[in-house]
C-alpha positions, -999 to +999 in steps of 0.1 A: -133-498-629-170-510-627-175-554-624-198-581-650-213-609-644-207-620-685-230-657-692-235-676-727-224-708-738-195-716-762-194-750-782-171-782-767-169-805-793-207-819-802-219-805-770-225-767-753-212-756-720-226-731-703-204-702-689-205-673-660-177-652-659-171-622-636-146-597-649-139-560-641-142-536-673-143-501-681-173-510-697-201-536-715-180-539-746-144-540-730-156-566-706-171-588-739-137-585-750-120-597-724-142-628-712-136-642-752-100-636-747-103-656-715-121-684-728-100-687-761-070-686-742-085-712-714-101-739-737-084-728-769-118-713-783-124-694-810-151-663-812-171-679-833-174-710-812-186-681-776-223-669-776-228-642-754-264-646-740-263-619-710-240-588-692-252-573-662-231-549-642-223-560-604-210-523-596-179-504-590-154-522-573-143-514-538-167-497-535-187-515-505 
């Protein structure tokens, strides 16, 4: 599996908080879904409160 860095902002009350998550996933689409799931469970957020700004691939995990 590849590792992705997903960054963006989410609304927390009246302010906006930045986040950066590193997730293992097969592709970018699944990485985005995983971030929605993680932020939703950690902060009680709905998807419309999460704005993903950038996603980049780190490379294959365990290949070093």
